[in-house]
C-alpha positions in Angstrom: 0.1 -0.1 0.4 1.7 3.4 -1.0 1.4 6.6 0.4 1.0 10.1 -1.7 3.0 12.4 0.5 -0.6 14.5 1.2 -1.6 11.1 2.8 1.7 10.3 4.5 1.5 14.0 6.2 -2.1 13.8 6.8 -2.7 10.4 7.7 0.9 8.9 9.5 2.5 12.6 10.8 -0.2 14.1 11.6 -3.1 12.7 13.0 -1.2 9.5 13.8 1.9 11.3 15.4 1.1 14.2 16.5 -2.6 13.4 17.6 -2.9 9.9 18.9 0.5 9.4 20.1 0.4 12.9 22.6 -2.7 11.7 23.2 -2.4 8.2 24.4 1.0 8.4 26.2 0.0 11.6 28.6 3.3 12.9 28.1 2.9 16.5 28.1 2.8 17.2 24.8 -0.1 18.7 23.7 -1.9 16.7 20.7 -2.1 18.5 17.8 -5.8 17.6 15.6 -6.2 19.0 12.2 -9.2 18.1 9.8 -7.4 17.9 7.0 -5.3 15.3 8.7 -8.0 13.7 9.9 -9.6 13.8 6.8 -6.3 11.6 5.7 -6.6 9.2 8.3 -10.3 7.9 7.6 -8.5 7.7 3.5 -5.8 5.6 4.2 -7.5 4.0 6.8 -10.7 3.0 3.9 -7.9 2.3 1.9 -6.1 -0.5 3.5 -9.7 -1.7 4.4 -10.9 -2.5 1.1 -7.2 -3.3 0.2 -8.1 -6.6 3.0 -11.6 -7.4 1.5 -10.3 -7.6 -2.0 -7.7 -10.3 -0.6 -10.1 -12.2 2.0 -11.4 -15.6 0.3 -14.1 -16.2 2.4 -16.5 -14.6 4.2 -15.1 -15.4 7.3 -11.8 -14.9 7.7 -9.6 -14.0 10.5 -7.9 -10.1 10.6 -5.2 -8.7 12.3 -5.5 -5.2 12.4 -2.3 -3.5 14.4 -1.8 -0.6 16.2 -3.5 3.3 16.4 -2.4 4.1 12.7 -5.9 1.7 11.9 -8.9 2.4 14.7 -11.4 3.0 11.8 -10.2 0.1 9.6 -12.0 -2.8 12.1 -15.6 -1.0 11.3 -14.7 -0.9 8.1 -14.1 -4.3 7.4 -17.1 -5.4 9.6 -19.3 -3.4 7.7 -18.2 -5.2 4.5 -17.7 -8.9 5.8 -19.9 -8.8 9.0 -18.9 -13.0 9.4 -15.2 -11.2 9.9 -12.8 -12.0 13.3 -11.2 -9.1 13.7 -8.4 -9.3 16.1 -7.8 -5.5 17.1 -4.5 -4.9 18.9 -3.5 -1.6 20.3 0.3 -0.9 21.1 -0.1 1.4 23.0 -1.5 2.5 26.3 -5.1 3.8 26.4 -5.5 7.2 28.0 -8.3 8.0 30.5 -11.4 9.1 29.2 -10.8 12.8 30.3 -7.9 12.6 28.6 -9.4 11.0 25.5 -12.3 13.3 25.4 -9.4 15.9 23.9 -9.8 14.0 20.3 -12.3 16.0 18.3 -13.4 12.7 16.4 -13.4 10.2 20.0 -16.8 8.8 18.8 -15.3 8.2 15.7 -12.0 6.2 16.8 -14.5 4.1 19.3 -16.7 3.1 16.4 -14.3 2.3 14.5 -12.5 -0.1 17.1 -15.7 -1.7 18.1 -15.9 -3.6 14.8 -13.6 -6.1 16.2 -14.4 -9.0 17.5 -11.6 -8.1 19.8 -9.2 -5.9 20.9 -5.9 -6.4 22.5 -3.9 -4.0 24.8 -1.1 -4.9 26.7 -2.3 -4.6 30.1 -5.6 -4.5 32.3 -5.3 -1.5 33.7 -5.5 0.0 29.7 -8.4 -1.8 28.9 -10.1 -0.3 32.1 -9.4 3.0 30.7 -11.2 1.6 27.2 -14.8 0.8 29.1 -14.2 3.9 30.6 -13.8 5.9 27.7 -16.5 3.8 25.8 -19.1 4.4 29.1 -18.8 8.0 28.3 -19.0 9.0 25.3 -21.1 6.5 22.8 -24.5 4.7 23.7 -23.4 0.7 24.8 -23.7 -2.2 26.8 -20.7 -2.7 28.9 -20.6 -5.9 30.9 -17.8 -5.0 33.5 -17.3 -8.3 34.6 -16.8 -10.1 31.2 -15.1 -7.1 29.8 -17.4 -6.9 26.5 -19.0 -4.3 24.9 -22.2 -5.0 23.1 -22.4 -1.8 20.3 -24.8 -2.0 17.2 -26.0 -5.0 17.3 -22.1 -6.7 17.9 -19.9 -8.0 20.6 -16.5 -7.0 21.5 -14.2 -8.4 23.9 -11.7 -6.0 25.4 -8.8 -8.4 26.8 -5.2 -7.9 28.0 -2.8 -9.4 25.7 1.0 -8.6 27.0 3.3 -8.1 24.2 6.8 -10.0 24.7 9.7 -11.0 22.3 10.8 -14.3 20.8 11.8 -17.1 23.3 14.9 -18.9 23.1 16.9 -15.2 21.6 18.1 -16.1 18.2 21.1 -18.0 18.7 23.7 -15.7 16.7 23.1 -13.2 20.0 24.6 -15.9 22.1 27.3 -16.6 20.5 30.0 -14.5 21.6 30.3 -14.8 25.6 29.3 -12.0 28.2 33.1 -12.2 28.6 34.1 -11.3 24.9 31.1 -9.0 24.7 32.3 -7.0 27.2 35.5 -6.1 26.2 34.9 -5.8 22.2 31.6 -3.0 23.7 34.9 -1.1 25.7 37.3 -1.6 23.6 34.6 0.2 21.2 34.1 2.8 23.4 37.8 2.9 24.0 37.1 2.6 27.9 39.4 0.6 30.2 38.4 -3.2 30.8 37.3 -2.2 34.9 34.8 0.3 33.1 30.9 0.1 34.9 28.8 0.3 31.9 25.3 1.7 31.6 23.1 1.0 28.1 20.0 2.9 27.1 18.2 2.0 24.2 15.2 3.9 23.0 13.5 6.1 19.4 14.7 9.9 20.5 10.7 10.2 21.6 9.8 12.4 24.4 7.7 9.3 25.7 10.9 7.7 26.4 12.5 9.7 29.2 15.4 10.2 28.0 16.4 13.9 29.6 15.2 12.3 32.9 17.4 9.6 32.5 20.3 11.8 31.8 19.6 14.1 34.7 19.3 10.9 36.9 22.7 10.1 35.9 24.1 13.6 36.6 22.2 13.6 40.3 23.8 10.3 41.1 27.5 11.3 40.4 26.9 14.1 42.5 25.7 12.3 45.7 28.2 9.5 44.7 31.6 11.4 42.6 33.8 8.1 43.7 31.3 7.1 40.3 33.4 9.8 37.9 35.4 8.1 35.5 34.6 4.7 36.5 30.8 4.6 35.4 30.3 5.5 32.0 26.4 5.2 30.1 25.8 4.5 26.2 23.1 6.0 25.3 21.6 4.3 21.9 18.5 6.8 20.4 17.9 6.4 16.8 16.2 9.6 15.3 12.9 8.8 14.3 9.7 11.4 12.7 12.1 13.9 12.3 9.8 15.6 9.9 8.3 17.0 13.2 9.2 20.0 14.6 8.6 18.5 18.6 11.4 15.7 17.6 13.6 17.9 16.1 13.5 20.1 19.2 13.5 17.3 21.7 16.5 15.7 20.1 18.7 18.9 20.0 17.3 19.1 23.9 18.9 15.9 24.5 22.6 16.5 22.9 22.5 19.4 24.3 21.6 18.5 28.2 24.7 15.4 27.7 27.5 18.1 26.5 26.6 20.0 29.4 26.5 16.9 31.6 29.9 15.9 30.3 31.3 19.6 30.3 30.3 20.1 34.1 32.2 16.6 34.6 35.4 17.6 32.0 37.6 16.8 35.0 36.7 13.3 35.1 39.0 10.2 33.3 35.7 9.6 30.9 33.0 12.2 29.9 30.0 10.0 31.9 27.5 9.8 29.3 27.6 8.6 25.5 25.3 9.4 23.1 25.1 7.5 19.9 22.0 9.3 17.9 21.9 6.7 15.0 20.8 3.7 14.0 22.4 0.4 15.4 21.9 -3.2 13.8 20.4 -5.6 16.4 23.3 -7.6 17.0 25.4 -4.6 17.9 22.9 -3.9 20.4 22.9 -7.3 21.3 26.8 -6.8 22.3 25.6 -3.8 24.8 23.0 -5.7 26.7 25.1 -8.7 27.4 28.4 -6.0 27.8 26.5 -3.8 30.8 25.7 -3.4 33.9 22.3 -1.9 34.4 20.2 -1.3 31.5 18.1 2.0 32.2 14.5 2.3 31.1 12.9 5.7 32.0 9.7 5.8 29.5 7.2 8.7 31.0 4.8 6.2 29.8 4.5 3.0 27.9 2.5 0.4 26.7 5.0 -2.3 27.3 8.3 -1.3 26.0 10.4 -4.3 24.9 14.0 -2.9 25.7 13.3 -4.1 29.3 12.8 -7.9 27.9 15.3 -7.7 25.7 17.9 -6.9 28.2 17.4 -9.9 30.4 16.8 -12.3 27.2 20.3 -11.3 26.5 21.6 -12.1 29.6 22.4 -15.6 29.9 25.0 -15.2 32.8 22.1 -14.0 35.2 23.8 -11.2 35.7 23.0 -7.1 35.0 20.5 -5.1 36.9 17.5 -3.9 35.2 16.1 0.0 36.3 12.6 0.5 35.0 9.9 3.3 35.1 6.6 1.8 36.8 5.0 3.6 34.3 5.7 1.0 31.8 3.5 -2.1 30.9 6.6 -4.1 31.9 6.7 -3.3 35.2 3.8 -5.0 36.0 5.5 -8.2 35.0 9.5 -6.9 36.1 8.7 -7.2 39.4 12.0 -7.9 40.1 13.5 -4.7 38.2 14.5 -1.8 40.0 11.3 -0.1 39.9 11.3 3.7 39.8 9.7 7.5 39.3 11.4 8.9 35.9 9.8 11.9 37.5 11.3 11.5 40.7 15.2 12.2 39.8 16.7 11.8 43.7 14.8 8.2 43.6 16.7 7.1 40.1 19.8 8.2 41.4 20.2 6.0 44.4 18.3 3.4 42.6 21.2 3.6 40.0 23.5 3.8 42.7 22.1 0.7 44.2 22.6 -1.3 40.9 26.0 -0.2 40.1 26.6 -1.6 44.0 24.4 -4.4 43.9 26.2 -8.1 45.1 26.1 -11.1 42.4 23.9 -12.8 43.9 20.9 -10.2 44.5 21.7 -9.8 40.7 21.4 -13.5 39.7 18.2 -13.9 41.6 16.3 -10.9 40.2 17.6 -12.2 36.8 16.7 -15.3 37.0 13.1 -15.1 37.8 12.9 -12.0 35.3 14.1 -14.0 32.3 11.6 -17.5 33.6 9.1 -14.8 33.3 10.2 -13.7 29.6 10.5 -17.5 28.8 7.0 -18.7 30.0 5.6 -15.4 28.8 6.8 -14.8 25.1 5.4 -13.3 22.1 4.3 -16.9 20.2 2.1 -16.7 23.4 0.9 -13.6 23.2 0.0 -14.6 19.1 -1.4 -17.7 20.3 -3.6 -16.0 23.3 -5.1 -14.1 20.4 -6.0 -16.6 18.3 -7.1 -19.1 20.8 -9.6 -16.4 21.7 -10.7 -15.9 18.6 -11.1 -19.9 18.0 -13.5 -20.4 20.7 -15.7 -17.1 19.7 -15.9 -18.5 16.4 -16.9 -21.9 17.5 -19.4 -20.7 19.9 -20.7 -18.5 17.1 -20.8 -21.4 14.3 -22.9 -23.2 17.4 -25.3 -20.3 17.5 -25.4 -20.1 14.0 -26.5 -23.9 13.5 -29.0 -23.6 16.5 -30.4 -20.4 14.6 -30.8 -22.2 11.6 -32.5 -25.4 13.0 -34.8 -23.1 14.8 -35.5 -22.0 11.2 -36.7 -25.7 9.7 -38.4 -26.4 12.8 -41.1 -23.2 12.0 -41.3 -23.5 8.7 
């Protein structure tokens, strides 16, 4: 599906990423809603729905719809293929009704999503927010206990499906030992082999808490100057959505803050922050995960955040400490991480100092527990749970249709 420059600006950069993205992430960035962007969003959603319906070979296909870019697609498909099983998954948070009310087309978005047979979110909290939003803005029957919405003669199940990652990790990711990865990374960074390394991996996005992370590192070095020259934090931050002013401004702020902190500690043997604002291949990122003593994830709001799980999966040595924002979906699963409020600079600084000094035995107990969870709740289980639920609903629907058919025959 190829989009024109106008469609890309309006549908993708405009309504999806200047409107829905900040609206759902509650990241203190004002959502921007333009009628022209909304019109392009509707047009593109209709085009994708038409393409899906054209390719369908039966009257009751199973269709997967992914993320906030396609909120209207389920309804468009349902109107043409009412017997289709439509599984939609919303990969970002769903805000509370007050926040969602900002969107001028809130009822249309809800109507679109309720064309789904199953609508999935990462957490039960997001499911609850969605149900409360529906209750506030459209006429429907909501069964909170069964987590369903009946609307327009159609019922939608609202379910939590916490997304995860591949397990086991790709074999090539584990070919090099942790010691070899550490040696290679420190040589690449031109650092002594006894350097304690921190790692952050994010898109250059204002929801990821990169500025808050850097402030916490600065505060930790203020409180614990003994770490100066011995601890170095590598931030990998691939630029994203650079066509938008908000993202260009944010990237500039990140660069300026890193430079200011490094200048402040100019007497240290090594600058405390290494900012790598470019794309890195997964195998290189995996080396940094395996080499680091601590991984810091300080998202201000996240549906799940898979970086935290990727770090855990990389640590087959059962070492390393995960410092994780309480505002990620992952925090509800990875409870053996050091959970922090990224807005609380001193708390994050204290947690980082604790991570750097954590005994090996405690690291091992925490990491072993988190690895077991990621192993059991991997991405295949995420997908399988949705498909199994869809299968049960389809079977139930066939039974209902068969009973209705028999009743009609008896009536005749």
